Chimera marker file (.cmm) of the C-alpha trace (Angstrom):
<marker_set name="trace">
<marker id="1" x="85.073" y="123.791" z="94.128" r="1" g="1" b="0" radius="0.5"/>
<marker id="2" x="85.569" y="126.393" z="96.928" r="1" g="1" b="0" radius="0.5"/>
<marker id="3" x="86.931" y="128.440" z="93.338" r="1" g="1" b="0" radius="0.5"/>
<marker id="4" x="86.029" y="132.175" z="92.639" r="1" g="1" b="0" radius="0.5"/>
<marker id="5" x="83.396" y="132.386" z="89.511" r="1" g="1" b="0" radius="0.5"/>
<marker id="6" x="82.173" y="135.290" z="88.059" r="1" g="1" b="0" radius="0.5"/>
<marker id="7" x="78.104" y="134.370" z="88.856" r="1" g="1" b="0" radius="0.5"/>
<marker id="8" x="79.630" y="133.318" z="92.528" r="1" g="1" b="0" radius="0.5"/>
<marker id="9" x="80.856" y="137.144" z="93.088" r="1" g="1" b="0" radius="0.5"/>
<marker id="10" x="77.667" y="138.442" z="91.065" r="1" g="1" b="0" radius="0.5"/>
<marker id="11" x="75.152" y="136.523" z="93.952" r="1" g="1" b="0" radius="0.5"/>
<marker id="12" x="77.298" y="137.144" z="96.374" r="1" g="1" b="0" radius="0.5"/>
<marker id="13" x="77.259" y="140.619" z="95.622" r="1" g="1" b="0" radius="0.5"/>
<marker id="14" x="74.025" y="140.747" z="94.811" r="1" g="1" b="0" radius="0.5"/>
<marker id="15" x="72.968" y="139.174" z="98.559" r="1" g="1" b="0" radius="0.5"/>
<marker id="16" x="75.630" y="141.844" z="100.056" r="1" g="1" b="0" radius="0.5"/>
<marker id="17" x="72.637" y="144.104" z="97.853" r="1" g="1" b="0" radius="0.5"/>
<marker id="18" x="69.950" y="143.093" z="99.176" r="1" g="1" b="0" radius="0.5"/>
<marker id="19" x="70.055" y="142.554" z="103.071" r="1" g="1" b="0" radius="0.5"/>
<marker id="20" x="71.795" y="146.601" z="102.660" r="1" g="1" b="0" radius="0.5"/>
<marker id="21" x="68.925" y="148.019" z="101.321" r="1" g="1" b="0" radius="0.5"/>
<marker id="22" x="66.641" y="145.614" z="103.581" r="1" g="1" b="0" radius="0.5"/>
<marker id="23" x="68.171" y="147.657" z="106.465" r="1" g="1" b="0" radius="0.5"/>
<marker id="24" x="67.666" y="150.577" z="104.932" r="1" g="1" b="0" radius="0.5"/>
<marker id="25" x="64.012" y="150.167" z="104.211" r="1" g="1" b="0" radius="0.5"/>
<marker id="26" x="63.483" y="148.766" z="107.808" r="1" g="1" b="0" radius="0.5"/>
<marker id="27" x="65.830" y="151.517" z="109.158" r="1" g="1" b="0" radius="0.5"/>
<marker id="28" x="63.475" y="154.743" z="107.501" r="1" g="1" b="0" radius="0.5"/>
<marker id="29" x="60.461" y="152.937" z="108.275" r="1" g="1" b="0" radius="0.5"/>
<marker id="30" x="61.769" y="152.369" z="112.812" r="1" g="1" b="0" radius="0.5"/>
<marker id="31" x="62.753" y="156.622" z="112.064" r="1" g="1" b="0" radius="0.5"/>
<marker id="32" x="59.384" y="157.669" z="110.687" r="1" g="1" b="0" radius="0.5"/>
<marker id="33" x="57.880" y="156.165" z="113.389" r="1" g="1" b="0" radius="0.5"/>
<marker id="34" x="59.730" y="157.266" z="116.030" r="1" g="1" b="0" radius="0.5"/>
<marker id="35" x="59.297" y="160.813" z="114.666" r="1" g="1" b="0" radius="0.5"/>
<marker id="36" x="55.166" y="160.313" z="114.471" r="1" g="1" b="0" radius="0.5"/>
<marker id="37" x="55.524" y="159.068" z="117.925" r="1" g="1" b="0" radius="0.5"/>
<marker id="38" x="57.214" y="162.299" z="118.327" r="1" g="1" b="0" radius="0.5"/>
<marker id="39" x="55.123" y="164.964" z="116.638" r="1" g="1" b="0" radius="0.5"/>
<marker id="40" x="51.822" y="163.112" z="117.975" r="1" g="1" b="0" radius="0.5"/>
<marker id="41" x="53.061" y="164.078" z="121.523" r="1" g="1" b="0" radius="0.5"/>
<marker id="42" x="54.160" y="167.818" z="121.114" r="1" g="1" b="0" radius="0.5"/>
<marker id="43" x="51.442" y="168.202" z="119.486" r="1" g="1" b="0" radius="0.5"/>
<marker id="44" x="49.097" y="167.202" z="122.504" r="1" g="1" b="0" radius="0.5"/>
<marker id="45" x="51.115" y="169.079" z="124.522" r="1" g="1" b="0" radius="0.5"/>
<marker id="46" x="50.502" y="171.592" z="122.426" r="1" g="1" b="0" radius="0.5"/>
<marker id="47" x="46.885" y="171.477" z="121.976" r="1" g="1" b="0" radius="0.5"/>
<marker id="48" x="46.800" y="171.280" z="126.064" r="1" g="1" b="0" radius="0.5"/>
<marker id="49" x="48.861" y="174.524" z="126.384" r="1" g="1" b="0" radius="0.5"/>
<marker id="50" x="46.280" y="176.342" z="123.826" r="1" g="1" b="0" radius="0.5"/>
<marker id="51" x="43.369" y="174.867" z="125.795" r="1" g="1" b="0" radius="0.5"/>
<marker id="52" x="44.589" y="176.257" z="128.954" r="1" g="1" b="0" radius="0.5"/>
<marker id="53" x="45.929" y="179.515" z="127.357" r="1" g="1" b="0" radius="0.5"/>
<marker id="54" x="42.308" y="179.882" z="126.008" r="1" g="1" b="0" radius="0.5"/>
<marker id="55" x="40.516" y="179.152" z="129.866" r="1" g="1" b="0" radius="0.5"/>
<marker id="56" x="43.151" y="182.256" z="131.480" r="1" g="1" b="0" radius="0.5"/>
<marker id="57" x="41.694" y="185.698" z="131.314" r="1" g="1" b="0" radius="0.5"/>
<marker id="58" x="44.937" y="187.910" z="130.456" r="1" g="1" b="0" radius="0.5"/>
<marker id="59" x="45.273" y="191.401" z="131.640" r="1" g="1" b="0" radius="0.5"/>
<marker id="60" x="47.192" y="193.780" z="129.158" r="1" g="1" b="0" radius="0.5"/>
<marker id="61" x="50.258" y="193.003" z="131.509" r="1" g="1" b="0" radius="0.5"/>
<marker id="62" x="50.136" y="189.914" z="130.972" r="1" g="1" b="0" radius="0.5"/>
<marker id="63" x="49.806" y="190.321" z="127.590" r="1" g="1" b="0" radius="0.5"/>
<marker id="64" x="53.031" y="192.542" z="127.412" r="1" g="1" b="0" radius="0.5"/>
<marker id="65" x="54.651" y="190.136" z="129.489" r="1" g="1" b="0" radius="0.5"/>
<marker id="66" x="54.329" y="187.523" z="127.440" r="1" g="1" b="0" radius="0.5"/>
<marker id="67" x="55.479" y="189.385" z="124.587" r="1" g="1" b="0" radius="0.5"/>
<marker id="68" x="59.290" y="190.092" z="126.285" r="1" g="1" b="0" radius="0.5"/>
<marker id="69" x="59.140" y="186.679" z="127.289" r="1" g="1" b="0" radius="0.5"/>
<marker id="70" x="59.152" y="185.426" z="123.029" r="1" g="1" b="0" radius="0.5"/>
<marker id="71" x="61.524" y="188.962" z="122.170" r="1" g="1" b="0" radius="0.5"/>
<marker id="72" x="64.136" y="186.979" z="124.013" r="1" g="1" b="0" radius="0.5"/>
<link id1="1" id2="2" r="1" g="1" b="0" radius="0.2"/>
<link id1="2" id2="3" r="1" g="1" b="0" radius="0.2"/>
<link id1="3" id2="4" r="1" g="1" b="0" radius="0.2"/>
<link id1="4" id2="5" r="1" g="1" b="0" radius="0.2"/>
<link id1="5" id2="6" r="1" g="1" b="0" radius="0.2"/>
<link id1="6" id2="7" r="1" g="1" b="0" radius="0.2"/>
<link id1="7" id2="8" r="1" g="1" b="0" radius="0.2"/>
<link id1="8" id2="9" r="1" g="1" b="0" radius="0.2"/>
<link id1="9" id2="10" r="1" g="1" b="0" radius="0.2"/>
<link id1="10" id2="11" r="1" g="1" b="0" radius="0.2"/>
<link id1="11" id2="12" r="1" g="1" b="0" radius="0.2"/>
<link id1="12" id2="13" r="1" g="1" b="0" radius="0.2"/>
<link id1="13" id2="14" r="1" g="1" b="0" radius="0.2"/>
<link id1="14" id2="15" r="1" g="1" b="0" radius="0.2"/>
<link id1="15" id2="16" r="1" g="1" b="0" radius="0.2"/>
<link id1="16" id2="17" r="1" g="1" b="0" radius="0.2"/>
<link id1="17" id2="18" r="1" g="1" b="0" radius="0.2"/>
<link id1="18" id2="19" r="1" g="1" b="0" radius="0.2"/>
<link id1="19" id2="20" r="1" g="1" b="0" radius="0.2"/>
<link id1="20" id2="21" r="1" g="1" b="0" radius="0.2"/>
<link id1="21" id2="22" r="1" g="1" b="0" radius="0.2"/>
<link id1="22" id2="23" r="1" g="1" b="0" radius="0.2"/>
<link id1="23" id2="24" r="1" g="1" b="0" radius="0.2"/>
<link id1="24" id2="25" r="1" g="1" b="0" radius="0.2"/>
<link id1="25" id2="26" r="1" g="1" b="0" radius="0.2"/>
<link id1="26" id2="27" r="1" g="1" b="0" radius="0.2"/>
<link id1="27" id2="28" r="1" g="1" b="0" radius="0.2"/>
<link id1="28" id2="29" r="1" g="1" b="0" radius="0.2"/>
<link id1="29" id2="30" r="1" g="1" b="0" radius="0.2"/>
<link id1="30" id2="31" r="1" g="1" b="0" radius="0.2"/>
<link id1="31" id2="32" r="1" g="1" b="0" radius="0.2"/>
<link id1="32" id2="33" r="1" g="1" b="0" radius="0.2"/>
<link id1="33" id2="34" r="1" g="1" b="0" radius="0.2"/>
<link id1="34" id2="35" r="1" g="1" b="0" radius="0.2"/>
<link id1="35" id2="36" r="1" g="1" b="0" radius="0.2"/>
<link id1="36" id2="37" r="1" g="1" b="0" radius="0.2"/>
<link id1="37" id2="38" r="1" g="1" b="0" radius="0.2"/>
<link id1="38" id2="39" r="1" g="1" b="0" radius="0.2"/>
<link id1="39" id2="40" r="1" g="1" b="0" radius="0.2"/>
<link id1="40" id2="41" r="1" g="1" b="0" radius="0.2"/>
<link id1="41" id2="42" r="1" g="1" b="0" radius="0.2"/>
<link id1="42" id2="43" r="1" g="1" b="0" radius="0.2"/>
<link id1="43" id2="44" r="1" g="1" b="0" radius="0.2"/>
<link id1="44" id2="45" r="1" g="1" b="0" radius="0.2"/>
<link id1="45" id2="46" r="1" g="1" b="0" radius="0.2"/>
<link id1="46" id2="47" r="1" g="1" b="0" radius="0.2"/>
<link id1="47" id2="48" r="1" g="1" b="0" radius="0.2"/>
<link id1="48" id2="49" r="1" g="1" b="0" radius="0.2"/>
<link id1="49" id2="50" r="1" g="1" b="0" radius="0.2"/>
<link id1="50" id2="51" r="1" g="1" b="0" radius="0.2"/>
<link id1="51" id2="52" r="1" g="1" b="0" radius="0.2"/>
<link id1="52" id2="53" r="1" g="1" b="0" radius="0.2"/>
<link id1="53" id2="54" r="1" g="1" b="0" radius="0.2"/>
<link id1="54" id2="55" r="1" g="1" b="0" radius="0.2"/>
<link id1="55" id2="56" r="1" g="1" b="0" radius="0.2"/>
<link id1="56" id2="57" r="1" g="1" b="0" radius="0.2"/>
<link id1="57" id2="58" r="1" g="1" b="0" radius="0.2"/>
<link id1="58" id2="59" r="1" g="1" b="0" radius="0.2"/>
<link id1="59" id2="60" r="1" g="1" b="0" radius="0.2"/>
<link id1="60" id2="61" r="1" g="1" b="0" radius="0.2"/>
<link id1="61" id2="62" r="1" g="1" b="0" radius="0.2"/>
<link id1="62" id2="63" r="1" g="1" b="0" radius="0.2"/>
<link id1="63" id2="64" r="1" g="1" b="0" radius="0.2"/>
<link id1="64" id2="65" r="1" g="1" b="0" radius="0.2"/>
<link id1="65" id2="66" r="1" g="1" b="0" radius="0.2"/>
<link id1="66" id2="67" r="1" g="1" b="0" radius="0.2"/>
<link id1="67" id2="68" r="1" g="1" b="0" radius="0.2"/>
<link id1="68" id2="69" r="1" g="1" b="0" radius="0.2"/>
<link id1="69" id2="70" r="1" g="1" b="0" radius="0.2"/>
<link id1="70" id2="71" r="1" g="1" b="0" radius="0.2"/>
<link id1="71" id2="72" r="1" g="1" b="0" radius="0.2"/>
</marker_set>
């Protein structure tokens, strides 16, 4: 009744594989959601900064200072 047999071992392996790949799929979906949220937050912050930069009137000295900061 509780003996080992090939069908029982194969069924156990199949169940383990289904659970294993199920968790992998769930993990990928959740990591993609987190990654997309971070990307959207980053892009929203950049658009706000870009629009603020467009509203400012920079002089040549400001651009030189900005270039020096970017070289570092």
